Structure formats: C-alpha cells, structure tokens
C-alpha positions as CSV (number, residue, x, y, z in Angstrom):
1,M,120.2,151.9,160.0
2,N,121.9,150.6,156.8
3,F,123.8,151.6,153.7
4,S,125.1,149.9,150.6
5,V,128.6,149.6,149.1
6,I,129.8,148.4,145.7
7,D,132.6,145.7,146.1
8,S,135.5,145.3,143.8
9,Q,133.5,143.1,141.5
10,G,130.9,145.6,141.0
11,N,128.2,143.9,143.3
12,K,126.0,146.0,145.5
13,I,126.3,144.9,149.1
14,Y,123.7,146.0,151.8
15,C,125.2,146.6,155.3
16,D,123.7,147.1,158.7
17,I,125.3,149.7,160.9
18,I,126.2,148.4,164.5
19,G,127.5,151.8,165.6
20,M,129.2,155.0,164.6
21,F,131.5,157.2,166.8
22,V,134.1,160.1,166.4
23,H,137.5,160.1,168.1
24,D,140.2,162.8,167.7
25,N,138.5,164.0,164.5
26,K,138.2,160.7,162.9
27,N,134.9,159.2,162.0
28,F,134.5,155.4,162.7
29,I,131.7,153.1,161.4
30,I,131.1,149.5,162.6
31,Y,128.8,147.2,160.3
32,T,127.9,143.9,159.0
33,D,127.0,142.5,155.6
34,S,123.2,142.2,156.0
35,Q,123.0,139.5,153.4
36,Q,125.0,137.0,155.6
37,N,123.4,134.4,157.7
38,D,123.1,135.6,161.4
39,N,125.3,132.7,162.5
40,E,128.1,133.7,160.1
41,K,128.0,137.5,160.3
42,E,131.3,139.1,160.3
43,V,131.8,142.5,162.0
44,Y,133.7,145.2,159.8
45,A,135.0,148.6,160.8
46,S,136.2,151.5,158.7
47,L,137.0,155.2,159.0
48,Y,134.7,157.2,156.9
49,K,134.2,160.6,155.5
50,I,131.3,162.2,153.7
51,S,131.9,163.6,150.2
52,G,128.8,165.3,148.9
53,N,126.0,162.9,149.4
54,D,128.3,159.9,149.7
55,M,130.0,158.2,152.5
56,V,133.5,157.1,151.6
57,L,134.9,154.2,153.6
58,I,138.6,154.3,154.5
59,P,140.5,151.3,155.8
60,I,141.7,151.3,159.4
61,V,145.5,150.8,159.5
62,E,146.6,152.1,162.8
63,E,146.6,149.6,165.8
64,S,145.4,152.4,168.1
65,D,142.2,152.8,165.9
66,W,141.5,149.1,166.1
67,D,141.9,149.5,169.9
68,L,139.1,152.1,169.8
69,V,136.9,149.7,167.8
70,D,137.4,146.9,170.2
71,R,136.6,149.0,173.2
72,Y,133.5,150.4,171.4
73,L,132.2,146.8,170.7
74,E,132.9,145.7,174.3
75,G,130.2,148.4,175.4
76,V,127.6,147.3,172.8
C-alpha cells in the first residue's frame, strides 16, 4: 500500500506503508520514501488523522509513542 505527500518545497513524494496501528486512540503510520534506493531507505513514522478524503500526518513528539513504534518494528 502507498500514499503521496507534498513536502515543504511543493514536491510530491511517494511513500510505501510498512505498517499502521492504533494505540490509546492514536493512529500510527510507519513508511518509507519509495523513491529512495533500497540500500538507502529511511523509515519514518507519524501519527495521522483522516480529514475528509485526506490523511493528515502529525509529528510524533512523545518518547512513549516512539517506544511503541520501535516495538512495532521489532515485530515486523
């Protein structure tokens, strides 16, 4: 599954979803930039909400949320 985002310079970036999960009413998404070389792919994570037909990405700021992402990735 994939999606696209617009970066701060107005470029459209295509992303591949690694996984999604919900914990304590927070929606998490873990993804990569699909245009990166497989050897250089970085993994990103965000919270998200659905607004109409759009997914809005929200930065993760709480350490406990990052811990959840790490535990999810350990199981992938």
